[in-house]
C-alpha positions as CSV (number, residue, x, y, z in Angstrom):
1,M,-0.1,0.0,0.0
2,N,1.4,3.3,-0.8
3,D,1.6,6.1,1.9
4,Q,0.7,8.7,-0.6
5,T,-2.7,7.5,-0.6
6,F,-3.7,8.8,2.8
7,V,-2.4,12.3,2.1
8,T,-4.9,14.5,0.2
9,H,-3.6,16.7,-2.4
10,P,-3.8,20.5,-1.7
11,N,-5.7,21.3,-4.8
12,K,-8.4,18.8,-3.9
13,L,-9.1,20.4,-0.6
14,S,-12.0,22.8,-0.1
15,R,-11.1,26.3,0.8
16,A,-12.6,26.1,4.2
17,T,-10.4,23.0,5.0
18,L,-7.4,25.0,3.9
19,Q,-8.3,28.1,5.9
20,A,-8.9,25.8,8.9
21,R,-5.4,24.5,8.5
22,Y,-3.9,27.9,8.1
23,D,-5.8,29.1,11.3
24,A,-4.5,26.2,13.3
25,A,-1.0,26.8,12.0
26,M,-1.0,30.5,12.9
27,A,-2.7,29.6,16.2
28,S,0.3,27.4,16.8
29,I,3.0,29.8,15.9
30,Q,1.4,32.4,18.1
31,Q,1.3,29.9,21.1
32,E,4.9,29.3,20.5
33,Q,5.6,33.0,20.5
34,R,3.8,33.6,23.6
35,K,5.9,30.8,25.4
36,R,8.9,32.3,24.3
37,E,7.9,35.8,25.6
38,A,6.9,34.3,28.8
39,A,10.4,32.7,29.2
40,G,11.8,36.1,28.4
41,Y,9.8,37.9,31.1
42,A,11.0,35.2,33.5
43,I,14.6,35.7,32.7
44,G,14.0,39.6,33.0
45,A,12.5,39.0,36.4
46,M,15.3,36.9,37.6
47,F,17.7,39.6,36.4
48,N,15.8,42.3,38.4
49,Q,16.2,40.2,41.5
50,I,19.8,39.9,41.0
51,A,20.0,43.6,40.6
52,A,18.0,43.9,43.7
53,A,20.3,41.7,45.6
54,T,23.2,43.8,44.8
55,D,21.6,47.0,46.0
56,P,22.4,47.4,49.7
57,K,19.6,49.8,50.3
58,S,16.8,47.0,49.4
59,S,15.6,44.6,51.8
60,L,17.0,41.5,49.7
61,G,20.3,43.4,49.6
62,C,20.3,43.7,53.4
63,A,19.7,40.0,53.9
64,A,22.5,39.2,51.3
65,C,25.0,41.5,53.3
66,A,23.9,39.8,56.4
67,A,24.6,36.5,55.1
68,K,28.0,37.4,53.8
69,A,28.7,39.0,57.2
70,F,27.8,35.8,58.9
71,C,29.9,33.6,56.5
72,A,32.8,35.8,57.1
73,L,32.3,35.7,60.8
74,F,32.1,32.0,60.9
75,A,35.2,31.6,58.6
76,V,37.3,33.7,61.2
77,A,35.6,32.5,64.4
78,A,35.4,28.6,63.8
79,P,39.3,28.0,63.3
80,I,40.0,30.3,66.4
81,Y,37.4,28.3,68.4
82,F,38.7,25.0,67.3
83,L,42.4,25.9,68.1
84,W,41.3,27.4,71.5
85,Q,39.7,24.0,72.3
86,M,42.8,22.2,71.3
87,V,45.0,24.3,73.6
């Protein structure tokens, strides 16, 4: 059996069928564009959060500075404490 028997030649399709196929293809393209646009907005929002984290005046920036200060304090205090315990 030939695979071409299941495919209808475009010249034999009605105008309404061709228009429906065209509309479905355009809807698919628009849906793909919306997905890409949404991904772009998500990446933009992520970069805005990174920018907010680097600004020390924002609440997220204050939390980041506090976390850095805690890590620095732990990095200095932990070895001193362990050495003091050994002596």
